[in-house]
N, CA and C atoms as an extended XYZ file, in Angstrom:
324
Properties=species:S:1:pos:R:3:atomname:S:1:resname:S:1:resid:I:1 pbc="F F F"
N      -110.893       47.134      179.154 N   UNK     1
C      -109.533       46.805      178.427 CA  UNK     1
C      -109.953       46.465      176.910 C   UNK     1
N      -109.251       47.099      176.179 N   UNK     2
C      -109.409       46.933      174.673 CA  UNK     2
C      -108.319       45.925      174.156 C   UNK     2
N      -108.729       45.104      173.108 N   UNK     3
C      -107.831       44.108      172.663 CA  UNK     3
C      -107.129       44.835      171.490 C   UNK     3
N      -105.823       44.524      171.443 N   UNK     4
C      -104.990       44.990      170.207 CA  UNK     4
C      -105.410       44.123      169.054 C   UNK     4
N      -105.417       44.809      167.900 N   UNK     5
C      -105.764       44.023      166.631 CA  UNK     5
C      -104.456       43.558      166.230 C   UNK     5
N      -104.506       42.256      165.711 N   UNK     6
C      -103.418       41.530      165.065 CA  UNK     6
C      -103.339       42.033      163.525 C   UNK     6
N      -102.211       42.393      163.109 N   UNK     7
C      -102.081       42.646      161.724 CA  UNK     7
C      -102.503       41.579      160.830 C   UNK     7
N      -103.294       41.957      159.797 N   UNK     8
C      -103.819       40.868      158.891 CA  UNK     8
C      -102.709       40.364      157.997 C   UNK     8
N      -102.795       39.008      157.753 N   UNK     9
C      -101.737       38.377      156.913 CA  UNK     9
C      -102.083       38.790      155.466 C   UNK     9
N      -100.915       39.027      154.751 N   UNK    10
C      -101.120       39.366      153.463 CA  UNK    10
C      -100.661       38.247      152.632 C   UNK    10
N      -101.202       37.985      151.481 N   UNK    11
C      -100.834       36.924      150.604 CA  UNK    11
C       -99.445       37.178      150.107 C   UNK    11
N       -98.647       36.188      150.016 N   UNK    12
C       -97.332       36.199      149.490 CA  UNK    12
C       -97.228       36.253      148.008 C   UNK    12
N       -97.622       37.354      147.476 N   UNK    13
C       -97.666       37.626      145.958 CA  UNK    13
C       -96.366       38.533      145.789 C   UNK    13
N       -95.478       38.104      144.765 N   UNK    14
C       -94.503       38.901      144.414 CA  UNK    14
C       -94.931       40.200      143.725 C   UNK    14
N       -94.164       41.162      144.039 N   UNK    15
C       -94.424       42.430      143.382 CA  UNK    15
C       -94.057       42.306      141.935 C   UNK    15
N       -94.686       43.224      141.082 N   UNK    16
C       -94.535       43.068      139.699 CA  UNK    16
C       -93.133       43.024      139.171 C   UNK    16
N       -92.242       43.729      139.844 N   UNK    17
C       -90.882       43.900      139.461 CA  UNK    17
C       -90.159       42.473      139.823 C   UNK    17
N       -90.816       41.704      140.559 N   UNK    18
C       -90.166       40.397      140.920 CA  UNK    18
C       -90.565       39.205      139.923 C   UNK    18
N       -91.523       39.507      139.225 N   UNK    19
C       -91.990       38.438      138.360 CA  UNK    19
C       -90.945       38.184      137.256 C   UNK    19
N       -90.908       36.913      136.717 N   UNK    20
C       -89.976       36.653      135.678 CA  UNK    20
C       -90.412       37.306      134.356 C   UNK    20
N       -89.215       37.688      133.594 N   UNK    21
C       -89.616       38.350      132.334 CA  UNK    21
C       -90.477       37.483      131.500 C   UNK    21
N       -91.196       38.176      130.525 N   UNK    22
C       -92.110       37.452      129.581 CA  UNK    22
C       -91.178       36.479      128.683 C   UNK    22
N       -91.837       35.425      128.423 N   UNK    23
C       -91.136       34.400      127.636 CA  UNK    23
C       -90.932       34.925      126.256 C   UNK    23
N       -89.893       34.359      125.528 N   UNK    24
C       -89.564       34.743      124.121 CA  UNK    24
C       -90.642       33.965      123.261 C   UNK    24
N       -91.493       34.638      122.529 N   UNK    25
C       -92.537       33.979      121.763 CA  UNK    25
C       -91.950       33.017      120.713 C   UNK    25
N       -90.808       33.321      120.149 N   UNK    26
C       -90.191       32.442      119.149 CA  UNK    26
C       -89.726       31.154      119.804 C   UNK    26
N       -89.083       31.346      120.998 N   UNK    27
C       -88.629       30.156      121.680 CA  UNK    27
C       -89.680       29.303      122.135 C   UNK    27
N       -90.708       29.912      122.675 N   UNK    28
C       -91.968       29.251      123.153 CA  UNK    28
C       -92.508       28.416      122.073 C   UNK    28
N       -92.579       28.991      120.867 N   UNK    29
C       -93.226       28.322      119.698 CA  UNK    29
C       -92.321       27.044      119.278 C   UNK    29
N       -91.032       27.280      119.355 N   UNK    30
C       -90.021       26.197      118.912 CA  UNK    30
C       -90.172       25.011      119.960 C   UNK    30
N       -90.199       25.328      121.334 N   UNK    31
C       -90.280       24.197      122.226 CA  UNK    31
C       -91.647       23.496      122.087 C   UNK    31
N       -92.775       24.283      121.913 N   UNK    32
C       -93.978       23.644      121.684 CA  UNK    32
C       -94.017       22.742      120.400 C   UNK    32
N       -93.266       23.229      119.357 N   UNK    33
C       -93.106       22.403      118.176 CA  UNK    33
C       -92.501       21.102      118.408 C   UNK    33
N       -91.496       21.166      119.321 N   UNK    34
C       -90.802       19.900      119.767 CA  UNK    34
C       -91.798       18.949      120.408 C   UNK    34
N       -92.575       19.445      121.282 N   UNK    35
C       -93.566       18.660      121.932 CA  UNK    35
C       -94.611       18.113      120.966 C   UNK    35
N       -95.055       18.884      120.045 N   UNK    36
C       -96.040       18.474      119.049 CA  UNK    36
C       -95.553       17.384      118.210 C   UNK    36
N       -94.224       17.523      117.839 N   UNK    37
C       -93.602       16.435      116.983 CA  UNK    37
C       -93.447       15.181      117.791 C   UNK    37
N       -93.059       15.243      118.967 N   UNK    38
C       -93.009       14.137      119.854 CA  UNK    38
C       -94.437       13.393      120.022 C   UNK    38
N       -95.377       14.220      120.097 N   UNK    39
C       -96.753       13.691      120.253 CA  UNK    39
C       -97.188       12.974      118.890 C   UNK    39
N       -96.969       13.691      117.837 N   UNK    40
C       -97.415       13.261      116.480 CA  UNK    40
C       -96.762       11.976      116.069 C   UNK    40
N       -95.319       11.956      116.389 N   UNK    41
C       -94.516       10.795      115.973 CA  UNK    41
C       -94.388        9.650      117.040 C   UNK    41
N       -94.883       10.050      118.189 N   UNK    42
C       -94.816        9.019      119.266 CA  UNK    42
C       -93.366        8.592      119.519 C   UNK    42
N       -92.404        9.684      119.534 N   UNK    43
C       -91.038        9.415      119.951 CA  UNK    43
C       -90.655       10.417      120.881 C   UNK    43
N       -90.301       10.123      122.039 N   UNK    44
C       -90.586        8.740      122.521 CA  UNK    44
C       -92.055        8.475      122.901 C   UNK    44
N       -92.345        7.195      122.964 N   UNK    45
C       -93.806        6.879      123.149 CA  UNK    45
C       -94.275        7.359      124.557 C   UNK    45
N       -93.276        7.508      125.534 N   UNK    46
C       -93.737        7.973      126.909 CA  UNK    46
C       -94.312        9.395      126.795 C   UNK    46
N       -93.836       10.199      125.849 N   UNK    47
C       -94.513       11.591      125.767 CA  UNK    47
C       -95.981       11.587      125.592 C   UNK    47
N       -96.349       10.695      124.555 N   UNK    48
C       -97.871       10.549      124.321 CA  UNK    48
C       -98.594        9.940      125.551 C   UNK    48
N       -97.873        8.955      126.124 N   UNK    49
C       -98.500        8.286      127.259 CA  UNK    49
C       -98.680        9.230      128.477 C   UNK    49
N       -97.639       10.214      128.667 N   UNK    50
C       -97.748       11.148      129.755 CA  UNK    50
C       -98.881       12.099      129.363 C   UNK    50
N       -98.917       12.629      128.125 N   UNK    51
C       -99.986       13.487      127.734 CA  UNK    51
C      -101.321       12.970      127.981 C   UNK    51
N      -101.573       11.739      127.653 N   UNK    52
C      -102.950       11.169      127.839 CA  UNK    52
C      -103.077       11.052      129.401 C   UNK    52
N      -102.045       10.616      130.192 N   UNK    53
C      -102.238       10.587      131.675 CA  UNK    53
C      -102.651       11.919      132.252 C   UNK    53
N      -101.954       12.903      131.768 N   UNK    54
C      -102.270       14.251      132.317 CA  UNK    54
C      -103.689       14.839      132.005 C   UNK    54
N      -104.088       14.539      130.713 N   UNK    55
C      -105.454       14.749      130.390 CA  UNK    55
C      -106.472       14.102      131.237 C   UNK    55
N      -106.127       12.788      131.564 N   UNK    56
C      -106.935       11.983      132.534 CA  UNK    56
C      -106.989       12.531      133.819 C   UNK    56
N      -105.971       13.225      134.195 N   UNK    57
C      -105.857       13.907      135.582 CA  UNK    57
C      -106.667       15.195      135.572 C   UNK    57
N      -107.167       15.628      134.451 N   UNK    58
C      -107.994       16.869      134.414 CA  UNK    58
C      -107.245       18.033      133.814 C   UNK    58
N      -106.017       17.861      133.394 N   UNK    59
C      -105.372       18.982      132.635 CA  UNK    59
C      -105.921       19.241      131.358 C   UNK    59
N      -105.957       20.605      130.913 N   UNK    60
C      -106.396       20.919      129.601 CA  UNK    60
C      -105.357       20.453      128.606 C   UNK    60
N      -105.623       20.466      127.290 N   UNK    61
C      -104.730       20.089      126.285 CA  UNK    61
C      -103.534       20.969      126.340 C   UNK    61
N      -103.768       22.273      126.424 N   UNK    62
C      -102.699       23.240      126.520 CA  UNK    62
C      -101.825       23.067      127.797 C   UNK    62
N      -102.529       22.883      128.870 N   UNK    63
C      -101.769       22.642      130.114 CA  UNK    63
C      -100.912       21.468      130.106 C   UNK    63
N      -101.393       20.398      129.521 N   UNK    64
C      -100.596       19.120      129.404 CA  UNK    64
C       -99.395       19.522      128.428 C   UNK    64
N       -99.620       20.223      127.436 N   UNK    65
C       -98.499       20.522      126.436 CA  UNK    65
C       -97.491       21.380      127.169 C   UNK    65
N       -97.845       22.200      127.915 N   UNK    66
C       -96.920       23.118      128.689 CA  UNK    66
C       -96.107       22.401      129.695 C   UNK    66
N       -96.738       21.464      130.411 N   UNK    67
C       -95.952       20.601      131.227 CA  UNK    67
C       -94.852       19.760      130.547 C   UNK    67
N       -95.332       19.137      129.285 N   UNK    68
C       -94.430       18.460      128.530 CA  UNK    68
C       -93.252       19.295      128.094 C   UNK    68
N       -93.521       20.455      127.788 N   UNK    69
C       -92.564       21.458      127.265 CA  UNK    69
C       -91.547       21.877      128.336 C   UNK    69
N       -92.056       21.875      129.544 N   UNK    70
C       -91.136       22.107      130.667 CA  UNK    70
C       -90.120       21.001      130.740 C   UNK    70
N       -90.492       19.841      130.662 N   UNK    71
C       -89.577       18.736      130.581 CA  UNK    71
C       -88.492       18.820      129.505 C   UNK    71
N       -89.074       19.255      128.307 N   UNK    72
C       -88.020       19.426      127.165 CA  UNK    72
C       -87.096       20.507      127.547 C   UNK    72
N       -87.508       21.619      128.085 N   UNK    73
C       -86.654       22.679      128.370 CA  UNK    73
C       -85.664       22.248      129.331 C   UNK    73
N       -86.071       21.627      130.445 N   UNK    74
C       -85.099       21.176      131.458 CA  UNK    74
C       -84.143       20.194      130.881 C   UNK    74
N       -84.504       19.402      130.019 N   UNK    75
C       -83.516       18.401      129.438 CA  UNK    75
C       -82.499       19.235      128.471 C   UNK    75
N       -82.982       20.066      127.749 N   UNK    76
C       -82.129       20.949      126.963 CA  UNK    76
C       -81.199       21.739      127.891 C   UNK    76
N       -81.683       22.424      128.940 N   UNK    77
C       -80.800       23.149      129.906 CA  UNK    77
C       -79.706       22.153      130.516 C   UNK    77
N       -80.186       21.017      130.988 N   UNK    78
C       -79.238       20.053      131.600 CA  UNK    78
C       -78.165       19.742      130.640 C   UNK    78
N       -78.480       19.367      129.444 N   UNK    79
C       -77.400       18.990      128.392 CA  UNK    79
C       -76.467       20.189      128.137 C   UNK    79
N       -76.998       21.401      128.051 N   UNK    80
C       -76.183       22.555      127.779 CA  UNK    80
C       -75.306       22.900      128.969 C   UNK    80
N       -75.912       22.891      130.258 N   UNK    81
C       -75.257       23.297      131.457 CA  UNK    81
C       -74.164       22.300      131.778 C   UNK    81
N       -74.390       21.002      131.656 N   UNK    82
C       -73.495       20.088      132.132 CA  UNK    82
C       -72.595       19.535      130.941 C   UNK    82
N       -72.804       19.973      129.751 N   UNK    83
C       -72.034       19.585      128.595 CA  UNK    83
C       -72.242       18.023      128.298 C   UNK    83
N       -73.361       17.475      128.642 N   UNK    84
C       -73.593       16.087      128.484 CA  UNK    84
C       -74.313       15.800      127.301 C   UNK    84
N       -74.548       14.593      126.842 N   UNK    85
C       -75.360       14.135      125.768 CA  UNK    85
C       -76.918       14.065      126.335 C   UNK    85
N       -77.757       14.057      125.328 N   UNK    86
C       -79.154       13.713      125.726 CA  UNK    86
C       -79.297       12.535      126.344 C   UNK    86
N       -80.099       12.422      127.445 N   UNK    87
C       -80.221       11.140      128.186 CA  UNK    87
C       -81.644       10.696      128.102 C   UNK    87
N       -81.969        9.847      127.364 N   UNK    88
C       -83.430        9.444      127.166 CA  UNK    88
C       -83.967        8.861      128.481 C   UNK    88
N       -83.174        8.151      129.298 N   UNK    89
C       -83.789        7.627      130.502 CA  UNK    89
C       -84.039        8.776      131.511 C   UNK    89
N       -83.236        9.804      131.501 N   UNK    90
C       -83.459       10.858      132.334 CA  UNK    90
C       -84.767       11.648      131.957 C   UNK    90
N       -84.950       11.819      130.613 N   UNK    91
C       -86.086       12.458      129.988 CA  UNK    91
C       -87.363       11.778      130.383 C   UNK    91
N       -87.266       10.466      130.176 N   UNK    92
C       -88.536        9.622      130.419 CA  UNK    92
C       -88.925        9.626      131.949 C   UNK    92
N       -87.826        9.616      132.728 N   UNK    93
C       -88.015        9.542      134.157 CA  UNK    93
C       -88.733       10.958      134.536 C   UNK    93
N       -88.338       12.027      133.920 N   UNK    94
C       -88.987       13.376      134.243 CA  UNK    94
C       -90.385       13.349      133.770 C   UNK    94
N       -90.727       12.687      132.637 N   UNK    95
C       -92.072       12.578      132.083 CA  UNK    95
C       -92.953       11.847      133.099 C   UNK    95
N       -92.408       10.814      133.595 N   UNK    96
C       -93.168        9.995      134.572 CA  UNK    96
C       -93.521       10.665      135.869 C   UNK    96
N       -92.657       11.701      136.225 N   UNK    97
C       -92.902       12.360      137.481 CA  UNK    97
C       -93.991       13.492      137.334 C   UNK    97
N       -94.288       13.793      136.192 N   UNK    98
C       -95.278       14.835      135.925 CA  UNK    98
C       -96.519       14.461      136.487 C   UNK    98
N       -97.285       15.259      137.188 N   UNK    99
C       -97.252       16.825      136.941 CA  UNK    99
C       -96.210       17.473      137.918 C   UNK    99
N       -95.489       16.693      138.641 N   UNK   100
C       -94.447       17.338      139.465 CA  UNK   100
C       -93.349       17.838      138.589 C   UNK   100
N       -93.000       19.123      138.685 N   UNK   101
C       -91.995       19.625      137.942 CA  UNK   101
C       -90.546       19.213      138.216 C   UNK   101
N       -89.622       19.003      137.265 N   UNK   102
C       -88.287       18.527      137.586 CA  UNK   102
C       -87.318       19.505      137.953 C   UNK   102
N       -87.663       20.813      138.392 N   UNK   103
C       -86.662       21.754      138.733 CA  UNK   103
C       -85.785       21.313      139.939 C   UNK   103
N       -86.133       20.612      140.794 N   UNK   104
C       -85.316       20.163      141.885 CA  UNK   104
C       -84.156       19.325      141.424 C   UNK   104
N       -84.275       18.583      140.393 N   UNK   105
C       -83.226       17.794      139.777 CA  UNK   105
C       -81.988       18.462      139.481 C   UNK   105
N       -82.098       19.700      139.128 N   UNK   106
C       -80.886       20.513      138.748 CA  UNK   106
C       -80.021       20.768      139.939 C   UNK   106
N       -80.510       20.764      141.135 N   UNK   107
C       -79.714       21.083      142.305 CA  UNK   107
C       -78.989       19.798      142.769 C   UNK   107
N       -79.156       18.651      142.268 N   UNK   108
C       -78.432       17.480      142.698 CA  UNK   108
C       -77.125       17.401      142.268 C   UNK   108
């Protein structure tokens, strides 16, 4: 009696047409400028504290900047989508949750 072969599991990799579109380089530069300004001016100080914490966790300088940029983008999106004012407490709370990304907050 021969055994039937089980189909091999394939990695769940999205097809190229399912990948998100490339980021706008000018927008990316503008967001990273915001992050760099926050780091340079230490406003809010939690941005610098979070940056140092991420470096301590083993993130590269660029990786830490990108995580900070993600929080900046989510705050901008939240303000625009909800028509609210900037909320410093919400922003700082998202920084403190890094490296966990704040995407799920938008569904609340």
